[in-house]
VOVO-90322 format. One record per atom (N, C-alpha, C): z, x, y; residue number from 1; residue in three letters; atom name; chain. Coordinates in pm, 1 decimal, padded with zeros to 6 digits. Example, Ala and Ser with C-alpha at 12.3 -4.5 7.8 and 13.67 -1.06 7.14 Angstrom:
BEGIN
         up       east      north     i    aa   at   ch
    00780.0    01319.0   -00569.0     1   ALA    N    A
    00780.0    01230.0   -00450.0     1   ALA   CA    A
    00780.0    01320.0   -00330.0     1   ALA    C    A
    00708.0    01285.0   -00225.0     2   SER    N    A
    00714.0    01367.0   -00106.0     2   SER   CA    A
    00787.0    01290.0    00003.0     2   SER    C    A
This chain:
BEGIN
         up       east      north     i    aa   at   ch
    00998.6   -01633.8    03024.6     1   UNK    N    A
    01075.5   -01689.5    03192.0     1   UNK   CA    A
    01183.1   -01887.6    03169.7     1   UNK    C    A
    01249.5   -01919.8    03194.6     2   UNK    N    A
    01288.7   -02097.8    03187.2     2   UNK   CA    A
    01223.0   -02196.3    03320.5     2   UNK    C    A
    01168.7   -02291.5    03264.0     3   UNK    N    A
    01098.8   -02344.7    03374.3     3   UNK   CA    A
    01241.9   -02457.9    03389.3     3   UNK    C    A
    01301.0   -02556.6    03245.2     4   UNK    N    A
    01370.3   -02664.7    03285.4     4   UNK   CA    A
    01486.5   -02612.7    03196.2     4   UNK    C    A
    01544.5   -02631.7    03216.4     5   UNK    N    A
    01663.8   -02648.8    03125.6     5   UNK   CA    A
    01777.5   -02788.3    03117.7     5   UNK    C    A
    01858.2   -02849.0    02982.2     6   UNK    N    A
    01933.9   -02917.6    02946.5     6   UNK   CA    A
    02110.7   -02900.4    02928.6     6   UNK    C    A
    02199.4   -02875.0    02982.2     7   UNK    N    A
    02273.0   -02857.8    02873.1     7   UNK   CA    A
    02398.3   -02999.0    02915.1     7   UNK    C    A
    02437.5   -03034.8    02810.9     8   UNK    N    A
    02439.2   -03165.2    02760.4     8   UNK   CA    A
    02632.6   -03130.0    02722.0     8   UNK    C    A
    02776.7   -03167.6    02851.3     9   UNK    N    A
    02839.4   -03201.4    02797.0     9   UNK   CA    A
    02938.8   -03302.7    02694.4     9   UNK    C    A
    03006.5   -03219.3    02616.6    10   UNK    N    A
    03075.1   -03327.4    02499.5    10   UNK   CA    A
    03168.8   -03284.0    02482.6    10   UNK    C    A
    03311.2   -03179.1    02573.5    11   UNK    N    A
    03475.3   -03214.8    02577.3    11   UNK   CA    A
    03450.2   -03224.3    02675.9    11   UNK    C    A
    03433.7   -03082.0    02812.4    12   UNK    N    A
    03453.4   -03098.9    02921.7    12   UNK   CA    A
    03411.7   -02941.4    02975.0    12   UNK    C    A
    03383.1   -02932.4    03058.7    13   UNK    N    A
    03318.9   -02852.4    03136.9    13   UNK   CA    A
    03369.6   -02767.0    03277.0    13   UNK    C    A
    03412.5   -02582.1    03181.7    14   UNK    N    A
    03532.6   -02574.5    03295.0    14   UNK   CA    A
    03366.2   -02504.5    03425.2    14   UNK    C    A
    03442.8   -02546.9    03556.8    15   UNK    N    A
    03322.9   -02538.0    03668.1    15   UNK   CA    A
    03381.4   -02410.5    03706.4    15   UNK    C    A
    03495.2   -02367.8    03713.9    16   UNK    N    A
    03576.6   -02222.7    03780.5    16   UNK   CA    A
    03714.2   -02263.5    03668.9    16   UNK    C    A
    03804.6   -02136.6    03729.7    17   UNK    N    A
    03934.1   -02141.2    03646.3    17   UNK   CA    A
    04005.1   -02251.2    03600.6    17   UNK    C    A
    04014.8   -02279.2    03735.9    18   UNK    N    A
    04094.1   -02367.8    03795.3    18   UNK   CA    A
    04047.0   -02518.3    03771.5    18   UNK    C    A
    03930.3   -02568.1    03738.9    19   UNK    N    A
    03855.1   -02656.7    03789.5    19   UNK   CA    A
    03769.8   -02712.8    03663.7    19   UNK    C    A
    03827.7   -02865.4    03616.8    20   UNK    N    A
    03741.0   -02885.6    03560.9    20   UNK   CA    A
    03685.8   -03007.4    03522.9    20   UNK    C    A
    03613.0   -03050.5    03447.2    21   UNK    N    A
    03521.4   -03202.3    03486.8    21   UNK   CA    A
    03551.2   -03252.1    03302.0    21   UNK    C    A
    03592.1   -03356.1    03272.4    22   UNK    N    A
    03579.7   -03452.7    03113.6    22   UNK   CA    A
    03490.9   -03477.0    03116.6    22   UNK    C    A
    03464.9   -03505.1    02999.2    23   UNK    N    A
    03379.4   -03494.8    02952.7    23   UNK   CA    A
    03283.9   -03643.1    02876.8    23   UNK    C    A
    03463.2   -03664.1    02871.0    24   UNK    N    A
    03473.6   -03821.0    02773.9    24   UNK   CA    A
    03597.7   -03890.1    02873.4    24   UNK    C    A
    03621.3   -04017.2    02796.5    25   UNK    N    A
    03718.1   -04098.5    02878.7    25   UNK   CA    A
    03813.2   -04097.3    02809.8    25   UNK    C    A
    03931.2   -04059.8    02878.8    26   UNK    N    A
    04084.4   -04062.0    02882.0    26   UNK   CA    A
    04155.8   -04102.2    02877.9    26   UNK    C    A
    04104.6   -04230.0    02935.1    27   UNK    N    A
    04207.8   -04347.6    03024.7    27   UNK   CA    A
    04191.2   -04416.7    02904.4    27   UNK    C    A
    04320.0   -04498.6    02915.1    28   UNK    N    A
    04253.8   -04614.0    02749.0    28   UNK   CA    A
    04183.4   -04739.9    02795.9    28   UNK    C    A
    04226.3   -04718.5    02951.1    29   UNK    N    A
    04164.0   -04855.4    02996.3    29   UNK   CA    A
    03986.9   -04805.7    02929.8    29   UNK    C    A
    03955.6   -04698.6    02941.1    30   UNK    N    A
    03742.3   -04700.9    02893.9    30   UNK   CA    A
    03809.2   -04692.3    02690.9    30   UNK    C    A
    03884.9   -04730.5    02657.4    31   UNK    N    A
    03904.0   -04692.1    02453.9    31   UNK   CA    A
    03749.8   -04730.8    02435.3    31   UNK    C    A
    03700.6   -04698.0    02380.8    32   UNK    N    A
    03627.8   -04746.3    02307.1    32   UNK   CA    A
    03422.5   -04697.5    02380.2    32   UNK    C    A
    03494.9   -04707.7    02519.9    33   UNK    N    A
    03323.8   -04632.8    02575.9    33   UNK   CA    A
    03258.0   -04509.1    02612.9    33   UNK    C    A
    03164.3   -04478.8    02621.7    34   UNK    N    A
    03128.0   -04325.9    02555.7    34   UNK   CA    A
    03032.8   -04317.8    02712.2    34   UNK    C    A
    03045.7   -04177.4    02745.0    35   UNK    N    A
    02948.1   -04155.1    02814.5    35   UNK   CA    A
    02874.6   -04050.5    02815.2    35   UNK    C    A
    02751.4   -04040.9    02845.7    36   UNK    N    A
    02683.7   -03942.3    02863.4    36   UNK   CA    A
    02581.3   -03825.6    02981.9    36   UNK    C    A
    02721.8   -03736.0    02953.0    37   UNK    N    A
    02719.5   -03622.3    03070.8    37   UNK   CA    A
    02675.3   -03531.9    03001.7    37   UNK    C    A
    02484.8   -03500.4    03128.1    38   UNK    N    A
    02408.7   -03390.5    03134.7    38   UNK   CA    A
    02384.3   -03310.5    03241.4    38   UNK    C    A
    02338.8   -03215.0    03273.2    39   UNK    N    A
    02278.5   -03095.3    03357.6    39   UNK   CA    A
    02175.3   -03077.2    03362.4    39   UNK    C    A
    02080.6   -03080.8    03429.4    40   UNK    N    A
    01972.7   -02989.0    03428.7    40   UNK   CA    A
    01970.7   -02921.0    03491.5    40   UNK    C    A
    01880.5   -02808.1    03462.4    41   UNK    N    A
    01878.8   -02688.2    03534.6    41   UNK   CA    A
    01728.3   -02669.4    03555.6    41   UNK    C    A
    01666.5   -02625.8    03642.0    42   UNK    N    A
    01510.4   -02545.9    03700.4    42   UNK   CA    A
    01545.0   -02471.5    03752.2    42   UNK    C    A
    01364.3   -02377.0    03693.5    43   UNK    N    A
    01385.3   -02190.9    03839.6    43   UNK   CA    A
    01338.5   -02244.6    03962.9    43   UNK    C    A
    01423.9   -02248.7    04082.3    44   UNK    N    A
    01344.8   -02293.8    04167.1    44   UNK   CA    A
    01244.8   -02193.1    04257.7    44   UNK    C    A
    01236.5   -02101.2    04195.6    45   UNK    N    A
    01117.1   -01965.9    04213.0    45   UNK   CA    A
    01011.9   -02044.5    04176.4    45   UNK    C    A
    01020.2   -02119.3    04142.5    46   UNK    N    A
    00828.6   -02217.3    04104.5    46   UNK   CA    A
    00783.9   -02270.1    04206.2    46   UNK    C    A
    00901.2   -02332.9    04230.5    47   UNK    N    A
    00857.8   -02440.4    04359.3    47   UNK   CA    A
    00809.2   -02356.4    04539.6    47   UNK    C    A
    00732.5   -02407.8    04598.0    48   UNK    N    A
    00713.2   -02402.3    04716.9    48   UNK   CA    A
    00799.5   -02348.0    04801.3    48   UNK    C    A
    00767.0   -02248.8    04852.6    49   UNK    N    A
    00895.4   -02161.6    04990.9    49   UNK   CA    A
    00919.6   -02273.2    05095.6    49   UNK    C    A
    01041.7   -02315.9    05129.0    50   UNK    N    A
    01008.8   -02356.0    05259.8    50   UNK   CA    A
    01016.8   -02259.4    05374.5    50   UNK    C    A
    01020.9   -02126.0    05335.8    51   UNK    N    A
    01027.7   -02023.8    05460.0    51   UNK   CA    A
    00926.6   -02039.0    05465.4    51   UNK    C    A
    00788.9   -02015.8    05456.1    52   UNK    N    A
    00718.1   -02009.9    05520.7    52   UNK   CA    A
    00614.6   -02205.4    05596.0    52   UNK    C    A
    00627.8   -02292.9    05561.4    53   UNK    N    A
    00633.6   -02385.5    05545.8    53   UNK   CA    A
    00713.6   -02438.1    05681.9    53   UNK    C    A
    00827.9   -02360.9    05708.3    54   UNK    N    A
    00926.9   -02423.2    05836.7    54   UNK   CA    A
    01080.5   -02466.1    05746.7    54   UNK    C    A
    01123.3   -02484.0    05749.0    55   UNK    N    A
    01251.8   -02575.9    05758.4    55   UNK   CA    A
    01364.3   -02671.8    05806.8    55   UNK    C    A
    01237.8   -02700.9    05858.0    56   UNK    N    A
    01265.4   -02889.3    05892.5    56   UNK   CA    A
    01217.2   -02962.0    05834.4    56   UNK    C    A
    01088.6   -02852.2    05679.2    57   UNK    N    A
    00999.2   -03003.6    05586.5    57   UNK   CA    A
    01183.8   -03025.7    05464.9    57   UNK    C    A
    01195.6   -03138.5    05399.8    58   UNK    N    A
    01316.4   -03164.1    05291.6    58   UNK   CA    A
    01240.2   -03014.1    05198.6    58   UNK    C    A
    01337.0   -03079.4    05148.5    59   UNK    N    A
    01282.1   -02956.5    04982.7    59   UNK   CA    A
    01186.3   -03012.6    04914.5    59   UNK    C    A
    01067.4   -02937.9    04857.1    60   UNK    N    A
    00988.4   -02974.3    04766.8    60   UNK   CA    A
    01077.7   -03055.4    04681.1    60   UNK    C    A
    01010.4   -03203.3    04598.8    61   UNK    N    A
    01022.7   -03271.0    04447.7    61   UNK   CA    A
    01003.9   -03202.1    04352.4    61   UNK    C    A
    00992.3   -03206.8    04199.5    62   UNK    N    A
    00942.3   -03128.4    04116.6    62   UNK   CA    A
    00946.7   -03274.4    04037.3    62   UNK    C    A
    00823.9   -03343.4    03978.7    63   UNK    N    A
    00742.3   -03434.6    03946.8    63   UNK   CA    A
    00771.4   -03441.3    03795.4    63   UNK    C    A
    00766.8   -03272.8    03720.3    64   UNK    N    A
    00761.6   -03224.4    03603.4    64   UNK   CA    A
    00912.7   -03282.9    03607.6    64   UNK    C    A
    01031.2   -03254.0    03684.7    65   UNK    N    A
    01172.0   -03237.0    03659.9    65   UNK   CA    A
    01204.6   -03379.3    03666.1    65   UNK    C    A
    01132.6   -03415.1    03734.2    66   UNK    N    A
    01216.5   -03584.8    03772.4    66   UNK   CA    A
    01111.3   -03705.2    03613.2    66   UNK    C    A
    01013.6   -03627.3    03547.0    67   UNK    N    A
    00961.0   -03682.3    03426.6    67   UNK   CA    A
    01100.2   -03658.8    03340.3    67   UNK    C    A
    01109.5   -03572.6    03378.7    68   UNK    N    A
    01237.4   -03514.0    03209.6    68   UNK   CA    A
    01399.1   -03599.7    03230.5    68   UNK    C    A
    01413.3   -03538.5    03382.2    69   UNK    N    A
    01558.3   -03680.1    03378.6    69   UNK   CA    A
    01544.6   -03852.9    03302.8    69   UNK    C    A
    01362.1   -03865.8    03368.7    70   UNK    N    A
    01374.1   -04056.9    03314.6    70   UNK   CA    A
    01342.0   -04035.6    03163.2    70   UNK    C    A
    01274.6   -03938.2    03124.8    71   UNK    N    A
    01226.2   -03940.6    02948.4    71   UNK   CA    A
    01435.4   -03880.7    02914.8    71   UNK    C    A
    01462.1   -03875.3    02936.2    72   UNK    N    A
    01628.3   -03833.9    02837.1    72   UNK   CA    A
    01744.7   -03963.3    02906.5    72   UNK    C    A
    01708.0   -04020.8    03042.2    73   UNK    N    A
    01798.2   -04150.3    03036.0    73   UNK   CA    A
    01715.0   -04238.3    02961.6    73   UNK    C    A
    01656.7   -04293.4    02893.7    74   UNK    N    A
    01587.0   -04346.5    02822.0    74   UNK   CA    A
    01555.8   -04330.2    02694.8    74   UNK    C    A
    01572.8   -04214.3    02678.5    75   UNK    N    A
    01588.8   -04165.1    02512.6    75   UNK   CA    A
    01777.1   -04212.9    02484.4    75   UNK    C    A
    01844.6   -04219.1    02565.2    76   UNK    N    A
    01978.4   -04250.1    02617.9    76   UNK   CA    A
    02028.4   -04374.4    02531.9    76   UNK    C    A
    01957.2   -04469.4    02620.6    77   UNK    N    A
    01892.1   -04618.3    02653.5    77   UNK   CA    A
    01894.7   -04631.1    02504.3    77   UNK    C    A
    01786.2   -04536.2    02458.8    78   UNK    N    A
    01718.7   -04619.1    02298.2    78   UNK   CA    A
    01833.1   -04609.6    02217.9    78   UNK    C    A
    01915.8   -04443.9    02179.5    79   UNK    N    A
    02033.7   -04446.4    02103.1    79   UNK   CA    A
    02120.7   -04516.0    02109.3    79   UNK    C    A
    02143.6   -04517.8    02284.9    80   UNK    N    A
    02253.9   -04649.5    02202.7    80   UNK   CA    A
    02242.7   -04848.0    02170.8    80   UNK    C    A
    02152.4   -04848.7    02207.8    81   UNK    N    A
    02081.9   -05012.5    02155.4    81   UNK   CA    A
    02061.2   -04989.4    02019.5    81   UNK    C    A
    02023.9   -04896.3    01924.8    82   UNK    N    A
    02015.5   -04825.0    01800.8    82   UNK   CA    A
    02118.4   -04867.9    01756.8    82   UNK    C    A
    02255.1   -04790.2    01852.5    83   UNK    N    A
    02321.5   -04756.9    01775.1    83   UNK   CA    A
    02461.1   -04857.8    01777.7    83   UNK    C    A
    02386.0   -04920.0    01828.1    84   UNK    N    A
    02466.4   -05072.4    01941.3    84   UNK   CA    A
    02388.2   -05211.4    01834.7    84   UNK    C    A
    02306.1   -05176.6    01782.2    85   UNK    N    A
    02223.2   -05274.2    01668.3    85   UNK   CA    A
    02153.6   -05380.9    01810.8    85   UNK    C    A
    02114.6   -05339.8    01913.7    86   UNK    N    A
    02009.7   -05395.9    02040.7    86   UNK   CA    A
    01867.6   -05447.1    01895.1    86   UNK    C    A
    01895.3   -05530.7    01936.5    87   UNK    N    A
    01685.9   -05617.3    01899.2    87   UNK   CA    A
    01643.2   -05542.5    02058.2    87   UNK    C    A
    01646.3   -05541.5    02158.9    88   UNK    N    A
    01555.5   -05454.4    02263.2    88   UNK   CA    A
    01645.1   -05362.5    02330.8    88   UNK    C    A
    01564.7   -05198.7    02343.3    89   UNK    N    A
    01630.3   -05140.4    02416.4    89   UNK   CA    A
    01581.2   -05168.0    02600.0    89   UNK    C    A
    01713.6   -05187.5    02674.6    90   UNK    N    A
    01689.6   -05142.3    02822.8    90   UNK   CA    A
    01627.6   -04927.7    02831.2    90   UNK    C    A
    01526.8   -05028.9    02927.7    91   UNK    N    A
    01411.6   -04909.3    02994.4    91   UNK   CA    A
    01442.9   -04901.5    03154.0    91   UNK    C    A
    01465.2   -04769.8    03199.8    92   UNK    N    A
    01554.7   -04727.3    03383.8    92   UNK   CA    A
    01336.8   -04725.2    03390.9    92   UNK    C    A
    01312.0   -04784.7    03534.4    93   UNK    N    A
    01203.5   -04817.5    03561.4    93   UNK   CA    A
    01203.1   -04700.3    03713.0    93   UNK    C    A
    01161.4   -04607.7    03713.7    94   UNK    N    A
    01159.5   -04438.2    03808.3    94   UNK   CA    A
    01039.0   -04490.5    03918.7    94   UNK    C    A
    01104.7   -04508.0    04015.1    95   UNK    N    A
    01011.2   -04471.0    04166.1    95   UNK   CA    A
    01096.2   -04407.8    04318.3    95   UNK    C    A
    01023.8   -04278.9    04354.7    96   UNK    N    A
    01044.7   -04227.3    04403.2    96   UNK   CA    A
    00948.3   -04225.7    04534.9    96   UNK    C    A
    01036.1   -04185.7    04690.1    97   UNK    N    A
    00950.7   -04215.1    04787.4    97   UNK   CA    A
    00949.1   -04053.6    04795.6    97   UNK    C    A
    00906.5   -03973.1    04978.3    98   UNK    N    A
    00907.9   -03907.6    05038.9    98   UNK   CA    A
    01022.5   -03927.6    05135.6    98   UNK    C    A
    01121.2   -03814.4    05171.9    99   UNK    N    A
    01194.4   -03822.4    05287.6    99   UNK   CA    A
    01151.2   -03807.8    05351.6    99   UNK    C    A
    01195.4   -03838.2    05499.6   100   UNK    N    A
    01070.7   -03860.0    05611.6   100   UNK   CA    A
    01125.0   -03720.3    05687.3   100   UNK    C    A
    01064.3   -03672.1    05737.3   101   UNK    N    A
    00968.0   -03559.3    05776.6   101   UNK   CA    A
    01089.7   -03548.0    05978.3   101   UNK    C    A
    01197.5   -03461.8    05989.0   102   UNK    N    A
    01263.6   -03425.7    06128.0   102   UNK   CA    A
    01168.0   -03417.7    06184.9   102   UNK    C    A
    01172.4   -03433.3    06279.4   103   UNK    N    A
    01102.4   -03315.7    06375.3   103   UNK   CA    A
    01150.1   -03195.6    06412.6   103   UNK    C    A
    01050.9   -03162.3    06421.4   104   UNK    N    A
    01026.7   -02992.4    06545.7   104   UNK   CA    A
    01108.8   -02961.4    06655.9   104   UNK    C    A
    01263.4   -02884.4    06623.1   105   UNK    N    A
    01290.2   -02873.1    06803.0   105   UNK   CA    A
    01184.8   -02731.6    06872.4   105   UNK    C    A
    01134.6   -02702.6    06809.3   106   UNK    N    A
    01021.6   -02653.9    06876.3   106   UNK   CA    A
    00928.5   -02691.2    06934.4   106   UNK    C    A
    00933.5   -02806.3    06926.1   107   UNK    N    A
    00776.6   -02879.2    06969.1   107   UNK   CA    A
    00826.4   -02972.2    07123.0   107   UNK    C    A
């Protein structure tokens, strides 16, 4: 069973036979700039189902998935700061809230 997966894009990502997303800057105006492109995948069957709880509720958040994204983003910043020879490493402080619940149309 797979819980989470991280896919790094290094050249380009073929989304469909006719569409691809570049993973690097190709425009001369961005020469020397770096792009770190990754996608997170997770096993949605591990989440609580909205079928029983009602469709008016927002999709449940996965705190472990959010922590994984936060860790990856800060690791990228650390890698780039070491590569650039910076004395301090910038960090992302993440917080999140609960989305408001939509009132039920049945009541």
